[in-house]
C-alpha positions in Angstrom: 2.7 -7.8 39.7 4.9 -6.2 37.4 6.1 -9.5 35.6 3.1 -11.0 35.7 1.7 -7.7 34.1 4.7 -8.7 31.9 3.9 -11.6 30.8 0.3 -10.3 30.3 1.7 -8.3 27.4 4.1 -10.8 25.6 1.1 -13.0 25.5 -0.8 -9.9 24.1 2.0 -9.3 21.4 2.2 -13.2 20.0 1.9 -12.4 16.5 2.7 -9.0 16.8 6.5 -9.1 17.6 8.4 -8.7 20.3 11.1 -7.1 20.8 13.3 -5.4 23.8 14.9 -2.0 23.2 18.3 -4.1 22.0 16.8 -5.6 19.6 14.9 -2.7 18.4 18.0 -0.6 18.4 19.6 -3.0 17.1 17.3 -3.9 14.0 16.9 -0.4 13.3 20.7 0.6 13.6 20.6 2.9 16.9 22.2 3.1 20.1 19.9 1.8 22.4 20.1 4.9 24.4 18.5 6.4 21.8 15.7 4.5 21.0 14.7 4.4 25.0 14.9 8.2 24.5 12.6 7.9 21.2 10.2 6.3 23.6 10.2 7.5 26.8 10.0 11.0 29.2 7.7 13.9 29.1 7.9 14.2 25.8 8.7 11.2 23.6 8.6 10.7 19.8 6.9 7.2 20.3 5.4 6.1 23.0 4.7 2.2 23.8 2.8 0.6 26.3 5.5 -1.0 27.8 9.8 0.2 28.9 9.9 -3.7 28.1 8.6 -5.7 26.0 8.3 -3.5 21.9 5.8 -4.5 18.9 6.2 -5.0 16.4 4.5 -2.1 14.6 6.9 -0.2 17.6 9.5 -1.0 15.7 8.5 0.0 12.4 7.8 3.3 14.2 11.2 3.5 15.0 12.6 2.5 12.0 10.5 5.7 10.2 11.6 8.1 13.1 15.4 7.2 12.7 14.7 7.4 8.4 13.0 10.8 9.4 16.0 12.1 11.8 18.6 11.0 9.3 17.0 13.0 6.2 16.7 15.7 8.6 13.4 16.0 9.5 13.4 18.3 12.4 11.9 16.6 15.4 9.4 19.3 16.2 8.2 18.6 12.8 7.9 14.3 13.2 6.1 14.7 16.5 3.9 17.3 14.3 3.7 14.6 12.0 2.8 12.2 13.9 0.2 13.8 16.0 -1.4 14.8 12.6 -1.6 11.3 11.4 -3.0 10.0 14.4 -5.6 12.2 14.2 -6.6 12.3 10.6 -6.8 8.0 10.6 -7.4 7.6 14.7 -4.6 5.7 14.9 -1.9 4.7 17.7 0.9 4.2 15.3 1.0 6.9 13.1 4.8 6.3 12.3 3.7 2.7 11.3 0.7 3.9 8.4 0.6 3.2 4.9 1.5 6.4 2.7 4.2 8.3 4.6 7.3 10.1 2.6 9.8 12.4 2.5 10.8 14.7 0.5 14.6 16.2 1.7 13.6 17.9 5.4 10.0 17.0 4.8 7.4 14.7 6.2 4.1 14.0 4.1 1.3 12.0 4.8 -1.6 10.8 2.1 -4.5 11.6 2.9 -6.6 12.1 -1.1 -3.8 14.2 -2.0 -0.3 14.8 -0.5 0.0 16.9 2.7 3.5 17.8 4.2 1.8 16.9 7.5 5.0 18.6 9.9 3.6 21.3 8.8 0.2 21.0 9.6 -1.1 19.5 6.8 -0.2 22.0 3.7 -0.5 21.1 0.3 2.1 19.2 -2.3 3.0 18.4 -5.4 3.3 14.3 -5.3 5.4 13.8 -8.7 8.0 15.6 -6.4 7.1 12.6 -3.8 9.5 9.9 -3.0 8.1 7.6 -1.2 9.8 6.3 2.7 8.4 3.0 3.2 8.7 0.9 0.3 9.9 -1.7 1.5 6.9 -2.5 4.3 3.8 -4.2 2.6 0.9 -3.0 4.4 -2.6 -5.5 5.6 -5.9 -4.4 5.4 -5.8 -2.0 8.0 -3.4 -0.1 6.4 -0.6 -0.6 8.9 2.7 -2.6 8.1 2.1 -6.5 8.5 6.3 -7.8 6.5 9.3 -5.1 6.1 12.2 -6.1 4.7 14.9 -4.6 5.8 17.2 -5.7 2.4 16.9 -7.9 -0.1 16.6 -11.5 0.8 15.4 -10.8 4.5 12.3 -10.1 6.0 10.9 -9.7 9.1 7.0 -10.7 9.8 5.6 -10.2 13.4 3.6 -14.0 12.5 7.2 -15.7 11.8 9.6 -16.4 14.9 8.0 -13.1 17.0 9.3 -11.0 14.3 12.7 -11.7 14.1 14.9 -11.1 11.1 14.4 -14.2 8.5 15.7 -15.5 5.6 13.1 -14.1 3.4 10.0 -16.4 3.4 11.7 -18.9 5.3 11.6 -19.4 9.3 15.4 -19.0 8.6 16.6 -16.5 11.4 19.6 -14.2 10.0 20.9 -14.7 13.4 21.2 -18.5 13.5 22.6 -18.2 9.8 25.8 -15.7 11.3 26.4 -17.3 14.8 27.1 -20.6 12.4 29.3 -19.1 10.3 30.9 -17.6 13.4 32.0 -21.1 15.0 33.3 -21.7 11.1 30.5 -23.6 9.2 31.3 -22.9 5.5 28.3 -21.5 3.8 28.0 -24.5 1.6 27.1 -26.9 4.6 25.2 -24.2 6.1 23.2 -23.8 2.8 22.5 -27.9 2.8 21.7 -27.8 6.8 18.7 -25.7 7.4 17.3 -26.8 3.7 18.6 -22.9 1.5 20.8 -21.9 -1.5 24.2 -19.9 -1.7 22.6 -16.8 -2.2 19.8 -17.0 1.0 23.2 -17.2 3.1 24.7 -15.2 2.0 22.1 -12.0 2.3 22.0 -13.2 5.3 25.0 -12.9 6.2 25.2 -9.8 4.3 22.1 -8.7 6.9 24.1 -9.1 10.3 27.5 -7.9 9.3 25.6 -4.4 8.5 24.3 -4.9 12.1 
């Protein structure tokens, strides 16, 4: 019964990205136990529907949470900000919604004007706002649709189940790294996969940092 439910969940995520905790943790550059702690328990920062499967919007949410923590935003303000955005725009993915930002240790959202969502919607000055989600493209629903975590690499939930790929292609960065690891020269990899050298280097640099 559990296996059937997971199969249905996987099928429902086709075209929306499919990751497990380990892969999600690798992509957002956090330990798997840390990511699991953000998604489970009595007080998760972002609860996911399944213990095993994470969608693209879940992944983006985890990356945003990771960035907020890295920038010093207190956990209570992350939680409050997520609840504020969710309540005001009617979404289950507040951290994957357009127009979020951080300034220092503040957490902001744009609702006609910029407000401090971590502090319940207090007003702020847009001139000091540095947007957090610049590497993300948004769809017509104002939720993340494509993520470019670094130059030359994209995650598109409609391409290779959302795996990191060379930007604009279906070539996974991990494939490039695997070929290089077994001794293939980057020139040969480029020729074999119909890429240019810069694309191969971008993939290798991304995987090296993982």
